[in-house]
C-alpha positions as CSV (number, residue, x, y, z in Angstrom):
1,X,91.5,141.2,102.0
2,X,93.7,144.4,102.9
3,X,96.9,145.1,104.6
4,X,97.9,142.9,107.3
5,X,97.7,145.0,110.6
6,X,98.1,143.8,114.2
7,X,95.1,143.1,116.4
8,X,95.8,146.1,118.6
9,X,95.9,148.5,115.6
10,X,92.6,146.9,114.2
11,X,91.1,147.6,117.5
12,X,92.4,151.3,117.6
13,X,90.9,151.9,114.2
14,X,87.6,150.2,115.2
15,X,87.5,152.4,118.3
16,X,87.9,155.5,116.3
17,X,85.4,154.7,113.7
18,X,82.7,153.8,116.3
19,X,83.5,156.5,118.6
20,X,84.2,154.1,121.5
21,X,86.1,155.6,124.5
22,X,85.6,153.2,127.2
23,X,88.4,151.0,128.6
24,X,89.8,147.9,126.5
25,X,89.8,144.8,128.6
26,X,92.7,142.4,128.2
27,X,92.7,138.7,129.5
28,X,94.8,135.7,129.0
29,X,93.7,133.2,126.5
30,X,93.6,130.7,129.0
31,X,91.0,132.6,130.9
32,X,88.7,132.7,127.6
33,X,89.4,129.1,126.9
34,X,88.4,128.2,130.5
35,X,85.2,130.3,130.2
36,X,84.3,128.4,126.9
37,X,84.9,131.4,124.5
38,X,85.6,130.2,121.2
39,X,88.2,131.6,118.9
40,X,87.6,133.2,115.7
41,X,84.1,132.5,114.9
42,X,80.8,130.7,116.2
43,X,78.7,131.1,119.1
44,X,80.3,132.6,122.3
45,X,83.3,133.7,120.1
46,X,85.8,136.5,119.9
47,X,86.2,137.0,116.2
48,X,89.9,138.0,115.2
49,X,91.2,136.2,118.5
50,X,93.3,133.0,117.7
51,X,95.0,131.0,120.4
52,X,98.8,131.0,120.4
53,X,101.0,129.1,119.6
54,X,98.7,127.0,117.6
55,X,97.7,129.8,115.1
56,X,100.9,131.8,115.1
57,X,101.3,133.4,111.8
58,X,97.6,132.8,110.6
59,X,97.2,136.2,109.4
60,X,100.7,137.1,108.5
61,X,100.2,136.7,104.7
62,X,100.3,139.7,102.6
63,X,97.7,140.3,100.1
64,X,100.4,141.5,97.6
65,X,99.8,138.9,95.1
66,X,96.1,139.6,94.9
67,X,96.9,143.3,94.6
68,X,99.2,142.5,92.0
69,X,96.6,140.6,90.1
70,X,94.3,143.6,90.2
71,X,92.4,143.4,93.6
72,X,91.5,146.8,94.8
73,X,91.6,147.2,98.7
74,X,89.7,149.7,100.8
75,X,91.2,151.1,103.9
76,X,90.3,149.5,107.1
77,X,88.7,152.5,108.4
78,X,86.3,152.8,105.4
79,X,85.4,149.1,105.9
80,X,84.7,149.3,109.3
81,X,82.6,152.3,108.8
82,X,80.6,150.8,106.2
83,X,80.2,147.5,108.4
84,X,79.0,149.5,111.4
85,X,76.3,151.3,109.3
86,X,75.0,147.8,108.1
87,X,75.1,146.5,111.6
88,X,73.0,149.5,112.9
89,X,70.6,149.1,110.1
90,X,70.2,145.4,110.7
91,X,69.2,146.1,114.3
92,X,71.4,145.2,117.4
93,X,69.1,142.9,119.1
94,X,69.1,140.2,116.6
95,X,70.6,136.9,117.1
96,X,74.2,136.3,115.6
97,X,76.1,133.3,114.7
98,X,79.4,134.6,115.9
99,X,80.5,136.9,118.8
100,X,79.2,137.2,122.4
101,X,75.8,138.3,123.0
102,X,75.3,141.4,125.3
103,X,74.4,139.2,128.4
104,X,77.5,137.0,127.9
105,X,79.8,140.0,127.6
106,X,78.3,141.8,130.5
107,X,78.7,138.6,132.7
108,X,82.3,138.1,131.7
109,X,83.2,141.6,132.3
110,X,81.5,141.5,135.7
111,X,83.5,138.5,136.6
112,X,86.8,140.2,135.7
113,X,85.9,143.3,137.6
114,X,85.1,141.2,140.7
């Protein structure tokens, strides 16, 4: 548990860490739900996305109590960099229990571009 950061900030740090320079695509949450994209976790999901207003404030709690109790946090960029190293080592083609598979992501992006 680290500092609370808005999703756009998290994505910016992730792009910096990974070297991603392609475009970001933004869609309305109704479009995601209509295309059976699950929030947060599970198959065909977008991790870190939660529909509003149902989940407003879900990630707004601070970690100050945990830090006061002795928890040491790492900067987001270090955590994401280590996660990327692990992800590459595990192999990109393996099945996952969360997120979109490459084919689903491509199909959704093609539909948006049409």
